[in-house]
N, C-alpha and C positions, 0 to 999 in steps of 0.2 A: 577558411573564413577569416582571412587576415584583414581585408578591408572593413572599415567600421560600418559600412552600409549592410554588410552581411551579419553583423553582431546583433544579439538580442537585447532590447531595451528593458527597463524596469517593468513596464506594463506587460510585456510578453513573458517575462520571468514569473511575475505574480500570477498571470493566467496559467502558466505551466504548473505552478504549485496548486492553485485552486482547482484547475482543470483535472489534475491527476488525483486530487483528494476527493472532489465531488464527482463520483462516478455513479455506481448503482447503490452503494451502501446506504446513503442517506434516505433513499426512497423506500428501503426495506426496514429502516431503523425502528419504527414503532413496534412492528411485530418481533423483530430480532431481539430487541431489548426486553419486551414484555414476556417473551418465552424464557428468558434467563433470570429476570429479577423483578421485584416489586418496586414501588415508587421510592421508598426510602433508600434501598440499595442502589437504585439508578442514580439518585442524587449524590450519594457517597462515591459511587464509581466515576461519575463525571468530574467530581472534585479532584479525585486522585489522577484521572486522565488529564485534566486541564493542567494541573501542576506538573505532572510527569512529562507530558508532550511539550509544554511551554519551555521547560528546561532543556529538552532535547532540541527544540527550535533554536534556543539561545546558543546551545553548543554548536549547532551547524553555522549560526551567524558568526560566533567567535572564531571558529576554525576557518571560515571563509576569509575573515579579515586578518587573522594572525598567520595563516599559512597560505598566502595567495599563490604560492608556487604549486600547490597540490590540486590537480584537476581530477574530477571524477567522483567527488563527494565521498560517500560511505566506503567505497573501495579504497580510495587513496589514503583515507585516515587510518583504516585498519592496517594497510601495508606499512605506512610510515611509523605507526606505533608498535606493531607486533610482528612485522616480518612478512615475507613474500607469501607464505602459505595462507596466513590469516587474511592478507589482502585478496588473494585469489578466492578464498572461501566466501569472503564478503561479496565480491563481485558475482560469483557463481550463485550464491544464495539469493542475492537481490534479483539477479536475472531470472532465475526460476520462479521466484515470487511474482515478478512482474508479468511473465507470460502466462503463468497459472491463473493470475488474477484476470488476465484478458480472456481466457477461456470462460471463466465465471461470468464476465461481462457479456460475452456472446450468448451464453445460456439465458441470462436475465433479460437481455435485449429481445430475444425471440420469444421468451415466455411472456413479455409485455406485449409484443405484437400478436401473441396468441389471444389476447383480450379482444382484439379486433378480427383476427383471422384464426379460427380454431385449428387449422391444419398445423400450426406451429406448436400447439400443446403447451407443455411446460418448458419448451426451449431445447428439448433433446429428442425431438422426433426426426425422422429422415429429412423432411422438408426444412426443418429448422437448421439442421447441420449443413444441408446444401446451401441455404440462404446465408448462413454464417460464413461458410467457406468463400462464397462469392464476395461478400463484404470484406473479409480478411484480406483477400488479394487486391481488392480495390484500394484499401487503405495502404497496403504494401507499396503499390505503384505510385500512389500519391506522395508518400514519404520519400521514395526514390527521387522525386523531382526536386527535393531540397528541404532542409530543416527549417529555413526561415519561412518559406511558404506554408509549410505544415503548422508552424508556430502561429502564424497569422490566422489560419482557419481555426486553430485551437482557441485563440482569443475570442473570435466571433461566437463559437459554441459555448464558451464559458459564460459570456454575457447572457446568451439565450437560455441557458439552463438555470441561471440564478433567478430569473423572473418568476417562474412557477413557485419557487421556494419562498420568495418574498410574499406572493399572494397567499400561499398556504398559511404562513405565519400570521399575516394580517387577519385572515378569516377566522383562524382558530383562536386568536386572542379574544374575539368577541363571543365565540362559542364555548370558551373554557369555563368549566364549572368546578368550583373548589370542593363541593361535596363529593364529586366523582374522584377528584385527585386525592382526597384525604380518606376515602372510604376504607382502604385496607393498606395502609402505608408500608407495613413490613411483610405483606403477602402471607399472613397467617392462614388465610382462606385457601391458599394453594401450597400445602406442606411439602409437595414433591419438589419445590424449588430449593428446599433446604434452609440452612441458617442464613442470616444476613451476610456473613463473611463468604459463605458459599455462593450466594447470589452475586455479590460484588465480583468474586473471582470468575464466575461464569460469563459475566458480561464483558470481561476485559478483552478477550480476543475480538469481539465485535467492535469495541471502541478503537482498538489498534487498526483493524481493517479499514474503518472509515477515515483514519488519519494517514494511512500509507500514501506517500506522495509529498509529505512534508519536506523531504530531502530533494524534491524535484529540481529546484533552482541550483543546488550545489552540484548535482550531476552535470549540469550544463555550464558550470563555471567557466570553462575555457572558451565558451561561445558568448559570454556576457560582454556587453559594451563596456560596463564599469564593474570592477570586482566588488566594490562596496554594495552594488545593487543586489548581489546574490544573497547576502545576509538580510537585507531589508525585505526582499521578496519573500523569504522564508517566514519571517515574523508577521508581515502583513497578511500573507496567505493563510497562515495558521489561525490568527485571531478571527479573520472573516469566516473561515470554515467552522471553527469552534462555536461561534455565535449561532450559525445556522443549525448545526447539529443539536445543540442543547435546546434551542427553540422548538425544533421539529419533535424531538423526543418528549420534552416536558409538556408541551401543549397537547400532544396526542393523549397523554395520560389524564388530562382534564376533560377530554372530549368523549373517550370511551374507557371502560374499566380495563385493568391489566389482564384479566382472563379473556375478555372480548378481543383485545388487541392480539393476544398470544395466538388466537385461533385464525387470524386473518391470513389470506393468501398474499404473497408478495407480487408486486410492490405495494406494501401495506399503507403507504401514505395515500394512495389513490382511494382505498376503502375508507380511510379516516375522513377525507374531504367529501367523499360521496355521502357519508353518514351525516355531514353538516349541510351540504348544499344540493345534494342529488347527483344524478348521473354525470352532468357536465364536469363536476369536480374530479371524478375518476378519469375522464377523458383528458382534462388539462394536465393532471399529474403524469398520466401515461405518455402523453406527447413530450412533456418536459423530460421524463426519464429517457425516452428514445434519443432526444437531442443530447442529453447529458452523457449517455453511454457512448454515443458516436464520438463526442469530444474526448471523453476519458480514454477510449480505445486509441485514439490518435496520440494523446499524451504518452500513454504507456508503451506504444510501439516505438516512439521516439526514445523513451528512457531505456528500454531494453537494448536497443542497438547502441546507444551512447555508452552504457556501462561496459559492454563487451569491448567496444572500440577503445575506451580509455584504458582498460586493463591490457589490451593488446599493444597499445602505443608504448607502454614501458615494459614490455616483454614478460608480463605475468600471464597473459593469454597467448595462444599461438599466433604467429605472424599473419596467417590468412585472414584473421578477423580485423586486421588493421587496414585492409584495402578500402579506399573510398572511391566512389564513382565521380564523374565529371562535375556533379553538383555538390561535392564534398559531403556526401551521405555515406556512412559506413555500410556498404552494400552487403558484404558477406555476413556481417553480424545480423543484418536485417533478415536475410534469407534463412539463416539458421534459426532465428527466433520464431519467425512465422511458420516455418516447417514444423517446429515443436507444437505450436498452437494448433496447426492443422491436424497433427496426429492425435492430440488430446480431444479435439472436437469430435473426431470419429469415435474415440473411446467413450464419450458421453452417451453415445447411442446404446451402449451396453451396461452403463452404470446408472443406478437409480438415484441415489442421494447426491446429485451433482453440485448444485450451486453452493450450499452451505459447506459441504466437505471441501470443495475447491477453495473457498474463502478461508477456512480455518487452516488449511495446509499452506496456502499462499502467505497467510499472516505469520505462521510459525517459521517459515523460511526467512522472513525479513527480520526476525527478532535478533538473530546473531549479528547481522550488519549494524543494527541500531546499537547493540551492546558494545561493539568495538569502537564505534564513533564516540559514544558517551565516555568509554574508558580512555580513549585518546585525548579528549577534551580535558578530562580530569588529570591525566598524566602530565600534559603540558603545563597546567597550572601548578601541579605539585612540584615539578622540576624547576619551575620558574622560567622555562624556555619561552623566549619572546616577551617576557614581562620585566626585563631588566630595569626599565624606567617607570614601571606602573605597579607599585606594591598594592594599592587599594583595589585596582582592577583584578589583580591576581587573587586576592582573598574572595572577591565576589564570584569570579569564575570557578574557583575551587569549590565553593558552596553549590553553585549551579551544576557543575560537573558531577559532584557527589550525589545530588538528588537525581540527576538524569541516569546515573549509573545504577543507583538503588532501584529506580523505576524499571530500567531495562532488565535487571535481574528478577524483579517481581513479576514482570511479564512472562519470562521463561517459566517461572513457577506457576503462574496463572494458566498458561497454555497447557500445562500438564505433561506427563511422561509420554503419553501416546503420540502427541505431535512432535515431541523432541526426538523420539525414535524414528518416526516417519521422515523427519527432516534429515536425520543421519543417512537414511536410505537414499535420499536424493543428493546429499552432499558427497557421498563416497565416490560415485562414478566420475565426478568432476576431475579427479586426480589424473585421468588420462590426458585431459587438455593441459593441466598444470605440468605434467611430466614432459609433454611435447614442447611446451614453451621453454622449459629449463634446458632441454636438450638442444634447442635451436641456438641458445647462447652459450652452450658448453659448460653449464653449471651443474653441480650435484642437485638432485631433486629436493631433498629435505635437509634441514639442520637437525641436530640431535633432539632438540625440544619439539620440532615439527613432526618428527617420527612418532613421538609419544602421542601427540594430538591426533595424528592421522590414525594411529592404532585404536584410539578411543572412538573415533568416527566409524571405523570399520566394525568394531564390536557392536556399536549401536545399530549399524546397518544390518548386521547379521541377525541380531535379536529381532529387529523390525521385520526382516524377511521371513524369519521363522514364525513370528507372530501372525503375519498375514496368511502364511501357509496353514498354521495350526488353528487360526480363527480367533485367538485372543486379542488380536489387533484387527480393526476394520477401517476401511477408507471412508 
């Protein structure tokens, strides 16, 4: 995509960020949050998330501007700061997170269609899996036709999915009742939620899930018309989505009580609007969700292929993933991604607790790439690299990087040991591709430090495998 007509403008980059962040998560937010926390904890959790994610958005913006030579976002930052294996792990973890999320999206999409056509059930019936498979390969062949064309369709679906969200917010503002909102602020009536700290911790993985995609523009940095637009798109997209998320979550808690919301079936936004305006509200939200999921699927199929391609371009992934077709689309990376989605769609037929388990696992896989990006932003400011003439900016970026890093570490803690171990199980097999890439350029596989890190990953993976076998860990 060397000619400027093939490059992505600011609007397309913002749509990629918003489109990949607003998928299915926001439509299930009222129930997901109410099942984890009361009103007070929800407000505290959003405050922590807003500050943490905003600093992360600023880190992506700063790195896009200060390191314009690094293409591929989360992957490139981990590699530049912490070596080849960390770079590879970042790309691998991000890739797995992205396609696992897509499987979750397919399940939610057909579960929503089940509202109109009972044959699709909860999204994991044979009919739903066949429907999802047909749709998966339709998206696959659409993307093979060209990134720019797919990005344009993403722009259209992004606009279409924002309309029902705006309508929901406007209607719920008038239906909002302060007495419902303040009835049981600390959820003392539902002691099973635990302490306020526990509630805040439990809602953290849900908040991260709805923000995944914040790095969307930085992944496509090499295809942006102007490098400066990458950082702008990240911050504009983040603020837009944050506003929608908080409005949807907080307004719902003033329309129905927390225990009522916790019992709703997803997409719970549909039930909340139905509670206010009747049946057409549920239909409006369901249609909005279907459009939203189709757009998000497109965004994430693009992101999956792009991250593998970027890593293969500088020899961190094997050479076969570097092949582009005549439309400059990384075809092999796309085939590998969608083959994995297809396999896991079939697995959902035999697994009961699919959507939320997939979401939590996808979220935990992305925590490591976020951690390395935050750490690299902090490291640059600490070393003073690229800040030779900008002392004031350096101290500001040092503070932002420190907050983003603390937040990324807190997320690993909030995610809990279970998801950390399950992540290790998915990280470990990636070494096969890493070793192949290293052999292709005649380099030793690991440095001494990387050997220790890989040993820790293998131990974590073995514990997880034994845990799944023994039953003390469950998916």
